[in-house]
C-alpha positions as CSV (number, residue, x, y, z in Angstrom):
1,M,-20.7,15.4,-18.3
2,L,-20.6,14.9,-14.6
3,Q,-17.2,14.3,-13.4
4,Y,-15.1,14.6,-10.1
5,Y,-12.0,16.1,-10.8
6,N,-9.0,15.0,-8.8
7,G,-6.2,15.8,-11.0
8,L,-3.9,13.9,-13.4
9,N,-2.4,11.6,-11.1
10,D,-0.1,9.9,-13.8
11,W,0.8,13.3,-15.4
12,E,2.9,12.0,-18.4
13,E,0.8,9.2,-19.4
14,M,-2.6,11.0,-19.0
15,S,-1.1,13.9,-20.8
16,F,-0.2,11.9,-23.6
17,L,-3.6,10.2,-23.8
18,I,-5.3,13.5,-23.8
19,H,-3.0,15.2,-26.5
20,F,-2.6,12.2,-28.9
21,L,-5.8,9.9,-28.7
22,N,-8.3,11.3,-31.4
23,P,-12.1,11.3,-31.1
24,N,-13.5,7.9,-32.4
25,D,-10.1,6.1,-31.6
26,L,-10.4,2.9,-29.9
27,F,-8.8,2.9,-26.5
28,V,-8.1,-0.6,-24.7
29,D,-7.7,-0.1,-20.9
30,V,-6.3,-3.5,-19.8
31,G,-6.6,-3.8,-16.1
32,A,-8.9,-1.0,-15.8
33,N,-9.4,-1.1,-12.0
34,I,-12.1,1.8,-11.5
35,G,-11.8,3.3,-15.1
36,V,-9.9,6.5,-14.6
37,Y,-8.2,6.0,-17.9
38,S,-11.3,5.0,-19.9
39,I,-13.2,7.9,-18.3
40,L,-10.5,10.0,-19.6
41,A,-10.2,8.7,-22.9
42,S,-14.0,8.6,-23.5
43,G,-15.3,11.6,-21.5
44,V,-12.5,14.0,-22.7
45,R,-11.4,12.7,-26.2
46,N,-14.7,11.1,-27.1
47,A,-13.0,7.8,-28.0
48,Q,-14.6,4.3,-28.0
49,S,-13.2,2.5,-24.7
50,I,-13.1,-1.2,-24.0
51,A,-12.3,-1.5,-20.0
52,I,-11.1,-5.0,-19.2
53,E,-11.1,-5.8,-15.5
54,P,-11.7,-9.2,-13.9
55,G,-11.7,-8.0,-10.1
56,Q,-15.3,-7.9,-8.6
57,L,-14.7,-5.0,-6.2
58,A,-13.0,-2.8,-9.0
59,L,-15.6,-3.8,-11.5
60,S,-18.4,-2.4,-9.2
61,S,-16.6,1.0,-9.0
62,L,-15.7,0.8,-12.6
63,T,-19.4,0.3,-13.4
64,A,-20.5,3.2,-11.0
65,N,-17.9,5.6,-12.6
66,I,-19.2,4.9,-16.1
67,S,-22.8,5.6,-14.9
68,L,-21.8,8.8,-12.9
69,N,-20.2,10.2,-16.3
70,Q,-22.9,8.8,-18.5
71,L,-20.6,7.0,-20.7
72,H,-22.4,3.8,-21.5
73,A,-22.5,4.5,-25.0
74,L,-18.5,4.9,-25.4
75,I,-17.3,2.4,-22.8
76,Q,-17.7,-1.3,-23.1
77,I,-16.7,-3.4,-20.1
78,K,-15.1,-7.0,-20.3
79,E,-15.0,-8.9,-17.1
80,V,-12.0,-11.1,-18.1
81,A,-8.3,-11.4,-17.2
82,I,-5.8,-11.0,-19.9
83,G,-2.4,-13.0,-19.6
84,N,0.0,-15.2,-21.4
85,K,-1.6,-18.5,-20.9
86,S,-5.1,-20.0,-20.2
87,G,-6.3,-20.6,-16.8
88,T,-8.6,-19.2,-14.0
89,V,-7.9,-16.4,-11.5
90,S,-9.1,-15.6,-8.1
């Protein structure tokens, strides 16, 4: 797997994910941004991930990161916003 390592920026959360997420678990990354957690979950722990990201700029980087790490088979992208009411976002 090709990956650029830049450390575990959110040490406690990322350590928890690495130690307690099992291979073949489902990880849902709401507000995935560029996909750091999805890449960690799928690339390191071999979990299936759903990366949810509505922002076009972040979505472009998310897609590129999934391609760079060759994780298309494990990460599914959903281009939607999630909230407590129906509506549209800009």
